[in-house]
C-alpha positions as CSV (number, residue, x, y, z in Angstrom):
1,M,0.1,0.0,0.0
2,G,1.3,3.5,-0.9
3,I,1.2,6.7,1.0
4,T,-2.1,7.7,-0.7
5,D,-4.1,4.7,0.6
6,N,-2.4,3.6,4.0
7,Y,-3.8,5.0,7.1
8,N,-0.7,4.1,9.0
9,H,1.0,7.0,7.1
10,T,-1.9,9.3,8.0
11,I,-1.4,8.4,11.8
12,K,2.3,8.9,11.4
13,A,1.8,12.4,9.9
14,C,-0.3,13.2,12.9
15,Y,2.4,12.1,15.2
16,V,4.7,14.7,13.4
17,G,1.8,17.2,13.6
18,Y,2.0,17.1,17.3
19,I,5.8,17.3,17.2
20,T,5.3,20.5,15.3
21,Q,3.1,21.9,17.9
22,A,5.6,21.0,20.6
23,I,8.2,23.0,18.7
24,V,6.0,26.2,18.5
25,N,5.0,25.8,22.2
26,N,8.4,25.0,23.8
27,F,11.1,26.6,21.7
28,V,10.5,30.2,22.7
29,P,10.3,29.4,26.5
30,L,13.8,28.3,26.4
31,L,14.7,31.7,25.2
32,F,12.8,33.9,27.9
33,L,16.0,35.1,29.7
34,T,17.8,35.5,26.5
35,F,15.2,37.9,25.2
36,Q,15.3,39.7,28.6
37,R,19.1,40.2,28.2
38,T,19.4,40.6,24.4
39,Y,16.4,42.9,23.8
40,S,15.9,44.3,27.3
41,I,12.3,43.0,27.3
42,P,10.9,42.9,30.9
43,L,9.3,39.7,32.4
44,T,5.9,41.0,32.1
45,Q,6.2,41.5,28.3
46,I,7.9,38.0,27.8
47,T,4.7,36.7,29.6
48,L,2.7,38.5,26.9
49,L,4.4,36.2,24.3
50,V,3.2,33.0,26.1
51,S,-0.3,34.4,26.5
52,L,-0.4,35.6,22.9
53,N,0.5,32.3,21.6
54,F,-2.4,30.5,23.3
55,V,-4.8,33.3,22.9
56,V,-4.4,33.3,19.2
57,Q,-4.6,29.5,19.2
58,L,-7.9,29.9,21.2
59,V,-9.3,32.2,18.6
60,V,-8.4,29.9,15.8
61,D,-10.0,27.0,17.7
62,M,-13.2,29.1,18.0
63,L,-13.2,29.9,14.2
64,A,-12.3,26.4,13.2
65,A,-15.6,25.0,14.4
66,K,-17.2,27.0,11.5
67,F,-14.5,26.8,8.6
68,V,-12.9,23.4,8.9
69,D,-15.8,21.3,7.8
70,K,-16.4,23.9,4.8
71,I,-12.9,23.9,3.5
72,G,-12.0,20.3,4.4
73,Y,-9.5,18.6,6.7
74,R,-6.8,18.3,4.1
75,V,-6.6,22.0,3.1
76,S,-6.8,23.0,6.7
77,V,-4.1,20.8,8.0
78,V,-1.7,21.5,5.2
79,A,-2.2,25.3,5.8
80,A,-1.7,24.8,9.6
81,H,1.8,23.4,8.9
82,L,2.7,26.1,6.5
83,F,1.7,28.7,9.1
84,C,4.0,27.2,11.7
85,A,6.8,26.9,9.3
86,A,6.5,30.7,8.4
87,G,6.2,31.6,12.1
88,L,9.3,29.9,13.0
89,V,11.2,31.5,10.1
90,G,9.8,34.8,11.2
91,L,11.0,34.2,14.8
92,G,14.5,34.0,13.6
93,T,14.4,37.0,11.2
94,L,11.8,39.5,12.2
95,P,13.2,40.7,15.5
96,E,16.5,41.7,13.8
97,L,14.6,43.3,10.7
98,L,12.1,45.4,12.6
99,P,13.0,48.6,14.6
100,N,11.2,47.2,17.7
101,P,12.4,43.5,18.4
102,L,9.2,42.8,20.5
103,S,7.0,43.6,17.5
104,G,9.0,41.1,15.4
105,L,8.5,38.4,18.1
106,I,4.9,39.2,18.4
107,L,4.3,38.9,14.7
108,A,6.2,35.6,14.5
109,V,4.3,34.1,17.5
110,C,1.0,35.1,16.0
111,C,1.8,33.4,12.8
112,Y,2.8,30.1,14.2
113,A,0.1,30.3,16.9
114,V,-2.5,30.2,14.0
115,G,-0.8,27.0,12.7
116,G,-0.7,25.5,16.2
117,G,-4.3,26.2,16.9
118,M,-5.4,24.4,13.7
119,I,-3.2,21.6,14.4
120,E,-4.8,21.2,17.8
121,V,-8.2,21.2,16.3
122,L,-7.4,18.8,13.4
123,I,-5.1,16.2,14.5
124,S,-7.1,14.5,17.1
125,P,-10.3,14.1,14.9
126,I,-8.3,13.0,12.0
127,V,-6.8,10.2,14.1
128,E,-10.2,9.5,15.6
129,A,-11.6,9.0,12.2
130,C,-9.0,6.5,11.1
131,P,-10.2,2.9,11.1
132,T,-8.4,1.8,14.3
133,E,-9.3,-0.1,17.5
134,K,-8.7,0.9,21.1
135,K,-9.5,4.6,20.5
136,S,-8.5,5.8,23.9
137,A,-5.2,4.0,23.7
138,V,-4.5,5.4,20.3
139,M,-5.5,8.9,21.4
140,S,-3.2,8.6,24.4
141,L,-0.2,7.4,22.2
142,L,-0.9,10.2,19.7
143,H,-0.6,12.9,22.4
144,S,2.6,11.3,23.8
145,F,4.3,12.6,20.5
146,Y,3.8,16.1,21.8
147,C,5.9,15.1,24.7
148,W,8.6,13.4,22.5
149,G,8.6,16.5,20.5
150,S,9.1,18.6,23.5
151,V,12.0,16.5,24.6
152,G,13.6,16.7,21.1
153,V,13.2,20.4,21.1
154,I,14.9,20.8,24.5
155,L,17.6,18.3,23.8
156,V,18.5,19.5,20.3
157,S,18.3,23.2,21.4
158,T,20.5,22.6,24.4
159,I,23.1,20.7,22.2
160,F,23.0,23.4,19.6
161,F,23.4,26.2,22.2
162,T,26.3,24.4,23.9
163,L,28.1,23.8,20.4
164,F,27.4,27.1,18.7
165,S,26.3,29.4,21.6
166,I,22.8,30.7,22.4
167,G,23.6,33.8,20.4
168,N,22.8,31.8,17.2
169,W,19.3,30.8,18.3
170,Q,17.9,32.6,15.2
171,I,19.5,29.9,12.9
172,L,18.0,27.0,15.0
173,S,14.6,28.7,14.7
174,I,14.8,28.5,11.0
175,L,16.0,25.0,11.1
176,W,13.0,23.9,13.1
177,A,10.9,25.2,10.4
178,V,11.9,22.3,8.1
179,I,9.7,19.9,10.1
180,P,6.2,21.5,9.5
181,L,7.2,22.4,6.0
182,A,7.9,18.7,5.2
183,N,4.9,17.4,7.0
184,A,2.7,19.9,4.9
185,F,3.7,17.8,1.8
186,V,3.0,14.6,3.6
187,F,-0.4,15.6,4.6
188,A,-1.2,16.7,0.9
189,R,-1.0,12.9,0.0
190,V,-2.1,10.8,2.9
191,P,-5.8,9.4,3.1
192,I,-7.9,11.5,5.4
193,L,-11.5,10.6,6.6
194,T,-14.0,12.8,8.3
195,L,-15.2,12.1,11.8
196,V,-18.9,12.4,10.8
197,E,-20.8,12.9,7.7
198,E,-21.6,16.4,6.6
199,G,-24.7,17.5,8.4
200,E,-24.7,14.7,11.1
201,G,-22.4,16.3,13.5
202,L,-24.0,18.3,16.6
203,S,-24.2,22.0,16.2
204,L,-22.6,24.4,18.7
205,R,-26.0,25.3,20.0
206,Q,-26.7,21.6,20.8
207,L,-23.3,21.2,22.4
208,F,-23.7,24.2,24.6
209,S,-27.1,23.0,25.8
210,M,-25.5,19.9,27.4
211,K,-24.4,19.8,31.0
212,L,-21.7,17.2,30.3
213,F,-20.2,19.4,27.6
214,W,-19.4,22.1,30.1
215,I,-17.8,19.6,32.5
216,F,-15.6,18.5,29.8
217,A,-14.8,21.9,29.0
218,M,-13.7,22.7,32.6
219,L,-11.6,19.6,32.5
220,M,-9.8,20.9,29.3
221,V,-9.1,24.2,30.9
222,C,-7.7,22.6,34.0
223,A,-5.6,20.1,31.9
224,G,-4.2,22.8,29.8
225,A,-3.5,25.1,32.8
226,S,-2.0,22.3,35.0
227,E,0.4,21.4,32.2
228,Q,1.6,24.7,30.9
229,A,1.9,26.5,34.1
230,M,4.8,24.3,35.0
231,S,5.9,23.5,31.5
232,Q,6.3,27.1,30.3
233,W,8.1,28.4,33.3
234,A,10.2,25.3,34.3
235,S,13.3,26.6,32.5
236,A,13.2,30.0,33.8
237,F,12.2,28.7,37.4
238,A,15.2,26.3,37.4
239,E,17.7,29.0,36.1
240,S,16.6,32.0,38.3
241,G,14.7,30.5,41.2
242,L,16.8,27.5,42.0
243,G,20.2,29.0,40.7
244,V,21.2,26.2,38.5
245,S,22.9,26.7,35.0
246,K,20.6,27.0,31.9
247,T,21.8,23.7,30.6
248,I,21.0,21.7,33.8
249,G,17.8,23.8,34.2
250,D,16.5,22.9,30.7
251,L,17.5,19.3,30.9
252,A,16.3,18.6,34.5
253,G,13.2,21.0,34.3
254,P,11.2,21.0,31.0
255,C,13.0,18.1,29.4
256,L,12.5,15.6,32.2
257,F,9.0,17.1,32.6
258,A,8.2,16.2,28.9
259,V,9.8,12.7,29.3
260,L,7.6,11.7,32.2
261,M,4.5,13.2,30.5
262,G,5.1,11.1,27.4
263,T,5.9,8.1,29.7
264,S,2.5,8.5,31.4
265,R,0.7,8.6,28.0
266,V,2.4,5.6,26.6
267,F,1.8,3.8,29.9
268,Y,-2.0,4.3,29.6
269,A,-2.0,3.4,25.9
270,K,-0.3,0.1,26.8
271,Y,-2.6,-0.7,29.8
272,S,-5.8,1.1,29.0
273,E,-7.9,-2.1,29.1
274,R,-6.8,-2.8,32.7
275,V,-7.0,0.8,34.0
276,K,-10.1,2.8,34.6
277,L,-9.6,6.1,32.9
278,T,-11.4,8.3,35.5
279,S,-9.6,6.7,38.3
280,F,-6.3,7.2,36.5
281,M,-7.1,10.8,36.0
282,K,-8.1,11.4,39.6
283,G,-4.9,9.8,40.9
284,S,-2.8,11.9,38.5
285,A,-4.5,15.1,39.6
286,I,-3.6,14.3,43.2
287,L,0.0,13.6,42.2
288,C,0.0,17.0,40.4
289,I,-0.9,18.8,43.5
290,I,1.9,17.0,45.4
291,S,4.4,17.8,42.6
292,Y,3.6,21.5,42.8
293,L,3.9,21.6,46.5
294,I,7.4,19.8,46.3
295,A,8.6,22.3,43.6
296,C,7.5,25.4,45.6
297,F,8.4,24.4,49.2
298,S,11.4,22.2,48.9
299,P,14.5,24.0,50.2
300,I,16.7,21.6,48.2
301,P,17.1,22.6,44.5
302,L,17.4,19.0,43.3
303,L,14.3,18.0,45.0
304,A,12.5,21.1,43.7
305,L,13.6,20.0,40.1
306,A,12.2,16.5,40.8
307,G,8.9,18.2,41.7
308,C,9.0,19.9,38.3
309,A,9.6,16.6,36.5
310,L,7.1,14.7,38.6
311,C,4.5,17.3,37.4
312,G,5.0,16.0,33.9
313,L,4.0,12.4,34.9
314,S,0.9,13.6,36.6
315,V,-0.4,15.8,33.8
316,G,0.2,13.3,31.0
317,I,-3.4,11.8,30.9
318,M,-5.4,14.9,31.6
319,W,-5.6,16.3,28.0
320,P,-6.0,13.0,26.0
321,G,-8.0,11.5,28.7
322,T,-10.6,14.2,28.6
323,F,-10.7,13.8,24.7
324,S,-11.3,10.1,25.1
325,L,-14.1,10.5,27.8
326,A,-15.8,13.0,25.6
327,S,-15.5,11.0,22.3
328,G,-17.0,8.0,24.0
329,A,-19.9,10.0,25.6
330,C,-20.6,11.9,22.4
331,P,-19.6,10.1,19.2
332,K,-21.5,12.6,17.0
333,G,-19.8,15.6,18.5
334,G,-17.8,16.0,15.3
335,T,-15.3,18.8,14.4
336,A,-17.3,21.4,16.5
337,M,-16.7,19.4,19.7
338,F,-13.2,18.9,19.1
339,A,-12.7,22.5,18.2
340,M,-14.3,23.7,21.3
341,F,-12.5,21.4,23.5
342,A,-9.2,22.6,21.8
343,L,-10.4,26.2,22.5
344,F,-11.0,25.4,26.3
345,G,-7.7,23.5,26.5
346,D,-5.8,26.5,24.9
347,L,-7.6,28.8,27.3
348,G,-6.2,26.8,30.1
349,C,-2.8,26.8,28.4
350,S,-2.9,30.6,28.3
351,L,-4.4,31.1,31.7
352,G,-2.0,28.9,33.6
353,P,1.3,30.5,32.5
354,T,-0.3,34.0,32.6
355,I,-1.4,33.6,36.2
356,V,2.0,32.2,37.2
357,G,3.9,35.1,35.4
358,T,1.6,37.9,36.8
359,I,1.7,36.6,40.4
360,S,5.4,36.1,40.1
361,G,5.8,39.7,38.9
362,Q,3.7,41.1,41.7
363,A,5.8,39.2,44.2
364,G,9.1,40.7,43.0
365,G,9.9,37.9,40.4
366,D,9.5,35.1,42.8
367,L,8.4,32.3,40.6
368,K,7.8,29.9,43.4
369,T,4.9,32.0,44.5
370,G,3.5,32.2,41.0
371,L,3.8,28.3,40.6
372,L,2.0,27.8,44.0
373,S,-1.1,29.7,42.6
374,A,-1.4,27.1,39.8
375,I,-2.3,24.4,42.3
376,L,-5.9,25.5,41.9
377,F,-6.2,23.8,38.5
378,P,-5.6,20.1,39.5
379,I,-7.9,20.7,42.4
380,L,-10.7,21.8,40.1
381,L,-9.9,19.0,37.7
382,I,-10.6,16.4,40.6
383,L,-14.0,18.2,41.1
384,G,-14.7,18.0,37.3
385,I,-14.0,14.3,37.1
386,V,-16.4,13.6,40.0
387,L,-19.1,15.8,38.5
388,C,-18.4,14.2,35.1
389,I,-19.1,10.7,36.5
390,K,-22.2,12.0,38.3
391,F,-23.8,13.6,35.3
392,S,-22.8,10.9,32.8
393,R,-24.8,8.4,34.9
394,E,-27.8,10.8,35.0
395,A,-27.6,11.2,31.2
396,E,-27.3,7.5,30.2
397,S,-30.6,7.7,28.7
398,G,-29.3,10.3,26.2
399,E,-29.1,14.0,26.1
400,F,-25.4,13.7,25.2
401,G,-25.8,11.0,22.6
402,N,-24.9,7.4,23.2
403,V,-23.5,8.1,26.7
404,Q,-21.3,5.4,28.2
405,E,-20.6,5.2,31.9
406,I,-17.3,6.7,32.6
């Protein structure tokens, strides 16, 4: 079977799609302190770059519910990768070309954020529509490639900075653009199915009228915030808050975070038939609370770094787990449901790091204080899972479609 009729190639392209999203979400945070030193950009404005990335993705998520089904999955996913490639090239060129470096960074971030938002909306339903079994396991394995992409970004970037100095980060940014550019050509050829036939998916009005939808939406916000609050600030926290070198901070902070997050997702993909998803998610949320407390209160830098890494293990199942629960509860949700969940997830991805950065700024740059505030999100996630189980049992007779007990 060739690339044009083999769905294994489609799934592999989706894996690379999440690696692309990992690049656009994790490369810039490695450069926060570099931007601060090189361009004299204060911490509050650097926080704006993180917020802007996810806010733009959030807007794209909202619009995607309307335009993706009209123009088709293939055109949309190819365009998404081209936006990511253009944004990464712009990141390495625009700050030097424009009079105001911050303006160049903002333009580049907005460009690749459009692509990242579209990827988040498209990749999961494309894989969900592929003729595969064990959907929750496949979904968890798919999302693990975001983690492996994050690890790759951090390791390759660290090696590059060590060999060629961090002053050449612009070159690396342009090199990263090769991955989404190549994957755009792959998506132009692989077979792609739609999740539901045209006109059969639930409308936004129907989704918004369902209690379970809003519970899942809250879970997505908490999943995104719990993950990105630590992930986006781990490098800066390790370097400035714990006093370790940038290389050690990047490897022991966000890199190990991503490794353990991916491990959690692969573990569930392998043992999904033996582990109840809601129980696994509740246990993970409790572990997330513990990891934040260790990172914030441990007087030993090595133990605090372990807390950062442990957070990765705890948040791994939150995002794909919510997708799987919702897909089982509402098989006719279609693109609109995935787009809305991506929107709420990106809202959490923006909200978590923004709260950490804002509170840290108000506390005189103390990132421990900012990170401690993010403990609210795993607490709310536990509450959301309890409500989700309660409402799903009440709705088994059908307001959310073919509801399965979760």
